[in-house]
N, C-alpha and C positions, 0 to 999 in steps of 0.2 A: 464555495460560496463566495459571492462577490458583491460589490454596491455598499451603500450606506449601512443596511441592515447588517449585512455579514462584518463590516467594521465595528459597529457596535457590539455584536455578540463577540468578536474577537477581544476587544477591549475589555468587555465584563468578565469575560472568562479568564483573561491573564490577571485581571484585579481580583477574582476570588482565588485563583492560585497563590498569588502573592500574598493574601492574605492568610491562607491555610498553611504555607511552607515557606520558612524563611530563607531555605535554599534555593527554591525556585524565586524568590523574590529577588535574591542577590544576582540569580542567573538572567531575569527579565532585565535587570538593570545594566548588564553587561551586555547582552546579545539580543534584546529587543522583543517584538511580539510577532514573531514569524506566523503566516497564514498556514495552517495544516493541510488545507485543503488544495493548494497550488502544485500542480503536477506537470512539471516541465517536460514533457516528451516531444517537444517540437512539432505539435501539432500532428504527430503521427497517427493518433486513434481518432482525431475528430471528436464527434460526440458519442461513439460507438463504444458502448459497455463491453460487448463482446471482444473488439479488437483490444480494449485496454486489458481485460483479463488475459488475454491471449499474451499480451506483452508482459503481465506480471508473470504468468508461467515461464515464459521464454526467460525472464531474469532472474529465476532462482538460482542461487549459488554463483552467478557468474556477474561479472561487471557490467554496469550500464550501458558502456561502448560497446561491447559485445552484443548484448542483448539486442540494441538498436540495430546494429550490422545484421543480426540475423532476422530481426522482424522486418527489416526494410527490403531483404531478398524474398520475403514471402510478400510484402505488399507489391513490389515489383510484378512477381508472379501473377498476382490476382488482379493486377490492373488499378491499384488503389487501396482504400482501406478494406483490410479482408473482413469479409462476413461469413457466416457458416456455409452457405452455398460453395463460394468459391474455394474454401478450405478444404470442404469435404471433396470437391472435385479435384483437388490436387492429390489427395491421398496422403496416407503416412509414409509412402516412399519417397514422394518428391519432397515432404518436409524434412525428412532426414538428409536428403541431397543438399539441402540449403545449409546444413552444418547442424541441424537439432540433432541431439542424443534420441536414441531410440525410444526412451522413456517420455520425453519432452513430446515427441511427435505425436506417441500415442496419447498424451494427455490432452493435447490441442485438437486431435481428432475427437477425442470423447466430449471435450467442451462444444466443439460445432456439432455434434450430433444431437447433444441434449439440448442445445439452443433450436435448432433446427425442427426438433419433434415436439418442442413446446414444454418438456421436462423441467428446463430452467428459463425462466422469462427474464432474461438479464437486464432487458432495457426498462423493465418495470417492477423494480424492487422498493421503491420508495415507501410503499405500504407495510413492509415487512421489519419488525422488529430487529435489533442487532442479531440476537442469537438466531431469528430465524433467518437471516441473511446470509448467517455464517454456515448454518446447517446446508442451506440450498447450494452454497458454493462448494462447500466441502464435500459435497456428494459428487462432483465431478473428479474423476480419477488424476491424481497428482496435485489437486488444490489443497494445500493443507492450511492450518490454521493462519499462518503468517500470511500467505497469499491472499487468503480471504479479508484479513485485516487491513491489508493494504488497498483493496479495492474498497472496503466500506470508508476507509478515510478518503482516497484520492477521489472515486467515483461517487460514492452515496454522500460524502460530506457529512458523516456521523460524527458527533462531537465527544463522544465518551469512549474511545477506542485506546487501549495500551497494549500495543504488540509487546509481550512481556517476553517473548523469545527471540527478539531482534537484537542481534549482537550489538549494533549501535546504541540501542537504548541502554542496555546492561553496562557497555563501556562507559556512556556518558553518565550514569547512576553511580557507578565506582569511584570516576574520577571526581564529581560533584560533592560526594559525601565522603570523599578520601577513605574509601574502604580499601581494606587489605586485597581482597580480591573480587573479580567479578560476580557480582550477585547471580543466585539461581533464578529460573523463572518464577517459582513461587515466591521470593523473596521479592521480587520486582512488582508482582502483583499485590503483596500485602503492603507496599511501600506506596503503591499508587493509588489505594482505597483511599486515601484522603484527597485525592485529586479530582474524584469524580464530582459533579459530571461534566469535567472538560479535561478529560485525559488525553484527547486527541491534540488538545494545544500543548499540553505538558510533553506529550511526545514530540511534537514538531519542536519545542523549545531544547530538548535533550539532544535531537537531530543537529540542531543549528549550534550547539554547543562545540560537538564535533567537527562540524564543517568549518566552524572559523579557527579553532585551536589546532586540529590535525589535518585540514584537508579533505576529510572524510565525506563522500556525497551523502545528502540528508534524503 
């Protein structure tokens, strides 16, 4: 979300978070009001939701630097931003040859097949509710809740997403609330209930706190 309207919504969201949670209020004073919808992929995926979802899949449980390297190999082989047709033409074997695991090659191939067949209209999800969008995305082999939530935040710009299973979010909560241990997923969800309907902004703030204090990518 960009422009004046997006800035106004961001300011309003952080004002509401600060009013409802004194810990978040202190974090806003320290870390500012980050835009949760900025996704710095270096322009690799353009406006393609398919390519973005592919990058989210590639990035599961590996560093962003490695994910970019693997994605770029595929993009080079497809002659630009990958689309379902060019990925299917490569086939799982060549995808594995670029350094993907057998599982991730299979996941990406399934994603491409579903998008090409129309089972998943990934470029036209704006009219779906958050729950409907998550259901549609997690029907793809290998796309779990975390990957779907990243897509909802970064591609669909949904304002009330809290990826409770994200280890960065959980670590940031443990630090900010001086907990003795990292909270469980259910504990994160419970704590985040009071942040609705701006949980994507709370998530961005939690990520920012780690970026600044630990050098962890948000």
